[in-house]
C-alpha positions as CSV (number, residue, x, y, z in Angstrom):
1,M,19.1,3.5,6.3
2,L,16.0,4.2,4.6
3,A,16.8,7.5,3.7
4,E,20.1,6.8,2.4
5,V,18.9,4.3,-0.3
6,V,19.7,5.8,-3.5
7,T,16.5,4.9,-5.2
8,H,17.8,6.0,-8.8
9,A,21.8,5.1,-8.8
10,R,23.6,2.3,-10.6
11,P,22.1,-1.3,-9.8
12,A,25.0,-2.2,-7.7
13,E,24.8,0.8,-5.8
14,R,21.1,0.8,-5.0
15,T,21.1,-3.1,-4.2
16,R,23.7,-2.1,-1.8
17,T,22.0,0.9,0.1
18,L,18.9,-1.7,0.2
19,Q,21.2,-4.1,1.4
20,Y,22.0,-1.6,4.3
21,A,18.3,-0.7,5.0
22,A,17.6,-4.5,5.5
23,S,20.1,-5.1,7.9
24,A,19.3,-2.3,10.0
25,A,15.7,-3.6,9.9
26,S,16.7,-7.1,10.8
27,E,18.9,-5.7,13.9
28,L,15.9,-3.4,14.7
29,T,13.4,-6.4,14.6
30,A,15.8,-8.1,16.9
31,A,15.6,-5.7,19.2
32,L,11.8,-5.7,19.4
33,A,11.8,-9.5,19.5
34,D,13.8,-9.5,22.6
35,Q,11.1,-7.6,24.7
36,A,8.7,-10.3,23.5
37,P,8.5,-13.0,20.5
38,A,6.4,-12.3,17.8
39,V,2.8,-13.9,17.2
40,V,2.8,-16.7,15.5
41,G,0.5,-15.6,12.7
42,E,-0.2,-19.6,11.3
43,E,-1.7,-20.3,14.7
44,L,-4.6,-17.8,14.5
45,R,-8.1,-17.9,12.4
46,A,-7.7,-15.9,8.9
47,E,-10.5,-13.9,8.2
48,S,-11.0,-14.8,4.6
49,A,-9.6,-16.6,2.0
50,S,-7.4,-13.8,1.1
51,Q,-5.8,-13.7,4.2
52,S,-5.3,-17.2,4.0
53,F,-3.5,-16.7,1.0
54,F,-1.4,-13.8,1.5
55,R,-0.2,-15.0,5.3
56,V,-2.2,-12.2,7.1
57,R,-4.0,-12.2,10.3
58,E,-5.7,-9.7,12.1
59,C,-5.5,-10.0,16.2
60,E,-4.9,-7.1,18.8
61,L,-1.6,-6.6,19.6
62,S,0.8,-4.3,22.0
63,D,2.5,-1.2,21.0
64,Q,5.6,-3.3,20.8
65,Q,4.0,-6.0,19.1
66,A,2.8,-4.1,16.5
67,A,6.3,-2.5,15.7
68,L,7.9,-5.9,15.7
69,H,5.1,-7.6,13.2
70,G,5.1,-4.3,11.0
71,L,9.1,-3.8,10.8
72,L,9.4,-7.4,10.0
73,V,7.2,-6.8,6.4
74,I,9.5,-4.1,6.1
75,Q,12.7,-6.3,6.6
76,R,11.2,-8.6,4.7
77,G,10.0,-6.2,1.7
78,L,13.9,-4.3,1.8
79,E,15.5,-8.5,1.3
80,D,13.7,-8.8,-2.0
81,L,13.4,-5.1,-2.8
82,C,17.5,-6.0,-3.1
83,E,16.9,-8.2,-6.1
84,A,13.1,-7.0,-7.6
85,P,13.6,-5.0,-10.9
86,V,11.3,-2.1,-9.6
87,S,11.6,1.2,-11.3
88,G,13.0,3.9,-9.7
89,A,10.1,6.1,-9.2
90,D,8.5,3.3,-7.5
91,L,11.0,2.3,-5.2
92,A,11.3,6.1,-3.9
93,L,7.8,5.7,-2.9
94,E,7.6,2.0,-1.7
95,V,10.5,3.2,0.8
96,A,8.8,6.8,1.5
97,G,6.1,4.4,3.0
98,M,8.0,1.8,4.8
99,C,10.2,5.0,6.3
100,Q,6.3,6.7,7.5
101,S,5.8,3.2,8.7
102,V,8.6,3.3,10.9
103,F,7.9,6.5,12.3
104,D,4.3,5.5,13.1
105,L,4.9,2.1,14.4
106,T,8.0,3.1,16.5
107,G,7.0,6.6,18.0
108,V,9.8,8.0,16.7
109,A,9.4,11.5,15.0
110,P,11.1,12.2,11.8
111,G,14.8,14.2,12.4
112,A,15.0,12.9,15.8
113,D,18.5,11.8,16.9
114,G,18.9,8.0,17.2
115,D,21.5,5.6,17.5
116,V,23.6,5.8,14.2
117,V,24.2,1.6,12.5
118,G,27.3,1.4,12.2
119,S,28.8,-1.7,10.1
120,V,26.0,-4.1,9.2
121,A,26.4,-7.7,8.2
122,V,25.2,-7.2,4.8
123,P,23.2,-10.9,3.5
124,E,24.3,-12.5,1.0
125,S,22.1,-13.2,-2.3
126,G,19.7,-15.9,-2.7
127,T,22.4,-18.0,-4.7
128,G,20.7,-21.4,-4.9
129,V,17.2,-20.3,-4.4
130,L,15.0,-20.9,-7.7
131,L,13.9,-18.0,-9.7
132,E,10.0,-19.4,-9.4
133,D,10.1,-19.8,-5.8
134,V,11.6,-16.0,-5.3
135,W,8.6,-15.1,-7.8
136,R,5.7,-16.7,-5.8
137,A,7.5,-15.5,-2.4
138,R,7.3,-11.9,-3.5
139,W,3.7,-11.8,-4.9
140,L,3.2,-12.2,-1.4
141,I,5.6,-10.0,-0.1
142,G,4.3,-7.0,-1.9
143,H,1.0,-7.7,-0.8
144,Q,2.3,-7.8,2.7
145,V,3.7,-4.5,2.2
146,H,0.3,-2.9,0.7
147,V,-1.4,-4.7,3.3
148,L,0.4,-2.9,6.0
149,F,0.2,0.8,4.1
150,S,-3.2,0.1,4.3
151,V,-3.7,0.0,7.7
152,C,-1.3,2.5,8.7
153,A,-2.9,4.9,5.8
154,A,-6.7,3.8,7.7
155,V,-5.1,4.7,10.7
156,A,-3.3,8.5,9.5
157,V,-7.0,9.6,8.1
158,A,-8.9,8.3,11.0
159,D,-6.7,10.6,13.1
160,A,-6.9,13.4,10.4
161,V,-10.4,12.9,11.3
162,V,-10.6,13.0,15.1
163,H,-8.2,16.0,14.7
164,L,-10.7,17.9,12.5
165,R,-13.7,17.3,14.6
166,R,-11.8,18.9,17.3
167,G,-10.8,21.5,15.2
168,D,-7.0,20.8,15.7
169,S,-6.2,21.8,12.0
170,D,-2.4,21.7,12.2
171,A,-2.4,18.1,13.7
172,A,-4.6,17.1,10.9
173,L,-2.6,18.5,7.8
174,V,0.6,16.4,9.6
175,R,-2.0,13.3,9.4
176,L,-3.1,13.8,6.3
177,A,0.6,14.3,4.8
178,D,1.5,11.0,6.6
179,A,-1.6,9.5,5.2
180,T,-0.6,10.5,1.7
181,V,2.9,9.1,1.7
182,Y,1.1,5.8,2.5
183,V,-1.3,5.9,-0.5
184,R,1.4,6.8,-2.9
185,G,2.5,4.1,-1.6
186,F,0.1,1.5,-2.9
187,P,0.3,1.1,-6.4
188,A,4.5,0.8,-5.5
189,A,3.8,-2.1,-3.4
190,M,1.7,-3.5,-6.2
191,A,4.3,-2.8,-8.6
192,H,6.8,-4.7,-6.4
193,A,4.5,-7.8,-6.0
194,S,4.0,-8.1,-9.8
195,T,7.7,-8.1,-10.9
196,I,7.3,-11.2,-11.9
197,P,6.7,-12.8,-15.6
198,A,3.2,-12.4,-16.7
199,D,3.3,-16.0,-18.1
200,Y,4.4,-16.8,-14.8
201,Y,1.5,-15.3,-12.9
202,M,-0.8,-16.7,-15.1
203,A,0.1,-20.2,-15.0
204,A,1.3,-20.8,-11.6
205,I,-0.2,-17.9,-9.4
206,R,-3.2,-16.5,-10.6
207,Q,-5.0,-20.4,-10.3
208,T,-3.9,-20.6,-6.6
209,M,-6.4,-17.6,-6.2
210,A,-9.4,-19.2,-7.5
211,P,-11.3,-22.7,-7.1
212,P,-11.0,-25.5,-7.3
213,S,-7.5,-24.0,-4.7
214,V,-9.5,-21.7,-2.8
215,D,-13.4,-21.7,-1.6
216,V,-14.1,-18.4,-3.2
217,P,-12.2,-16.3,-5.5
218,L,-9.7,-13.8,-4.4
219,S,-10.7,-10.4,-4.8
220,G,-9.7,-7.0,-3.0
221,R,-12.7,-7.3,-1.6
222,Q,-11.6,-9.3,1.1
223,H,-8.8,-7.1,1.9
224,R,-10.1,-6.0,5.3
225,G,-7.5,-3.1,6.0
226,Y,-8.0,-1.8,2.6
227,K,-11.3,-1.4,3.6
228,L,-10.7,-0.3,6.8
229,F,-9.1,2.7,4.6
230,R,-12.0,3.4,2.7
231,V,-14.2,4.0,5.4
232,A,-11.5,6.3,7.0
233,M,-11.8,7.8,3.5
234,K,-15.8,8.2,4.0
235,D,-15.5,10.0,7.1
236,L,-12.9,12.6,5.9
237,L,-15.1,13.3,3.0
238,S,-18.2,13.7,5.4
239,V,-16.0,15.9,8.0
240,V,-14.6,18.1,4.8
241,P,-17.6,17.6,2.0
242,D,-16.8,21.1,0.5
243,S,-15.9,21.7,-2.7
244,Y,-12.4,22.7,-3.5
245,E,-12.8,26.5,-3.8
246,H,-14.6,26.6,-0.9
247,V,-12.8,25.0,1.3
248,A,-9.2,27.1,-0.2
249,A,-11.3,29.7,0.7
250,R,-11.5,29.4,4.3
251,A,-8.3,27.1,4.4
252,P,-6.1,26.6,2.2
253,E,-3.6,24.4,3.5
254,L,-6.6,21.8,3.8
255,A,-7.9,22.1,0.7
256,D,-4.5,21.4,-0.4
257,A,-3.7,18.3,2.0
258,R,-7.3,16.7,1.1
259,G,-6.4,17.2,-2.9
260,A,-3.1,15.4,-2.4
261,L,-4.5,12.4,-0.5
262,L,-7.7,12.3,-3.0
263,E,-5.1,12.3,-6.2
264,A,-3.1,10.0,-5.0
265,D,-6.3,8.0,-4.5
266,I,-7.3,8.3,-8.2
267,I,-3.5,7.6,-9.5
268,D,-3.8,4.6,-7.5
269,G,-6.8,3.7,-9.4
270,E,-5.2,4.4,-12.7
271,R,-2.4,2.6,-11.4
272,H,-4.4,-0.4,-10.8
273,V,-5.5,-0.7,-14.4
274,T,-2.5,-0.6,-16.0
275,L,-0.8,-3.1,-13.4
276,A,-3.6,-5.5,-14.2
277,Y,-3.7,-5.1,-18.1
278,S,0.5,-5.9,-17.7
279,M,-0.6,-9.1,-15.7
280,V,-3.9,-10.2,-17.3
281,H,-4.2,-8.7,-20.5
282,L,-7.8,-8.8,-21.5
283,H,-8.6,-11.4,-19.3
284,R,-11.5,-11.4,-16.7
285,S,-11.4,-11.1,-13.7
286,I,-11.5,-14.4,-11.4
287,A,-13.8,-12.5,-9.4
288,Q,-16.1,-11.5,-11.8
289,K,-19.7,-13.5,-12.3
290,P,-20.0,-15.2,-15.3
291,E,-23.0,-13.1,-16.5
292,G,-20.2,-9.7,-16.5
293,P,-19.7,-8.5,-19.4
294,E,-16.3,-6.8,-18.5
295,N,-12.9,-7.8,-18.2
296,A,-10.7,-7.0,-15.0
297,V,-9.4,-4.3,-17.2
298,A,-12.7,-2.9,-18.0
299,E,-13.9,-3.1,-14.4
300,L,-10.8,-1.3,-12.7
301,R,-11.5,1.3,-15.1
302,L,-14.9,1.8,-14.3
303,M,-13.9,2.2,-10.7
304,R,-11.2,4.5,-11.4
305,H,-14.1,6.5,-13.1
306,R,-16.3,6.5,-10.7
307,R,-13.6,7.3,-7.9
308,A,-12.5,10.4,-10.1
309,A,-16.1,11.2,-10.9
310,Q,-16.8,11.8,-6.8
311,Y,-13.3,14.0,-6.5
312,A,-13.4,16.1,-9.4
313,P,-15.6,18.9,-7.4
314,L,-12.6,18.5,-4.3
315,I,-9.9,18.5,-6.0
316,R,-8.6,21.7,-7.9
317,F,-7.8,19.9,-11.0
318,G,-11.1,17.2,-11.3
319,D,-11.9,15.0,-14.2
320,H,-15.2,17.1,-14.9
321,Y,-15.6,15.2,-18.2
322,I,-15.7,12.0,-16.3
323,A,-17.9,13.4,-13.5
324,D,-20.5,14.6,-16.1
325,A,-20.5,11.6,-18.1
326,V,-21.1,9.3,-14.6
327,A,-23.6,11.9,-14.0
328,G,-25.4,11.4,-17.1
329,L,-25.6,7.5,-16.4
330,R,-27.0,8.0,-13.3
331,H,-30.1,10.0,-14.9
332,S,-30.6,8.2,-18.1
């Protein structure tokens, strides 16, 4: 059903296919819940203020429980995407990430034969619900999809590293491609979360993410799933540290697969800059120290530049201008 979502169709047709996918996800989560009910997340201790705010918890799960909770995130995401005004390009990337998540969480291989979902009950749109409540929920739902993608990407990259250390390049290439699907979905999920009015975000949501509403300002540094992804990426580059040219000379497919993943990681940084600008303009980040000179956008741009400089020799079309500038700053 996810494969049948028409991301660039007219609004009515696009919404209809999203509703079918959401209904199919609902049927699948119900079937998984029959095996064992979902863990009540609110009963688990939050590891950070960010986890508490975004309704995310961390614990060990069986394969069935991991599939159930992942599919619940996908179901909520699809239900909200029925009305969220995301672009067709971002919808395609987010749905692709959801589709890959289903494969990874359930163990079903892409293209495998399965039961065809017949007539599904399409839910009615949220009539009678305050739009402000929809926006507040969307902010959480989009971030939860991002968390799911982050964890799945971390696992995929870690798997690729294991395969590379064992000399199984074919398996490594598959998992690098899977990870790239997730990383391309990172900014799409954030764009989904950000399809709320900037004025509403500034007036009603942003203040709830900083003191006195929470003890410490919320920051991306608190997202453990994303930190696991960054650790996995560091491990990957320790196993395959050579330049693009050197890797391509001995293993061109690996060079391109690594390059695609790193390019997606750079684009994620670039999209984060533009998304932040659309929401907060030139305001300071709520997590910045008072003595810091930059605003949120400038700080994110620096993060993008550092990442692009690090990856410049590792990808085919590296940003060598930024790499040279960053190297000059380090030696000045």
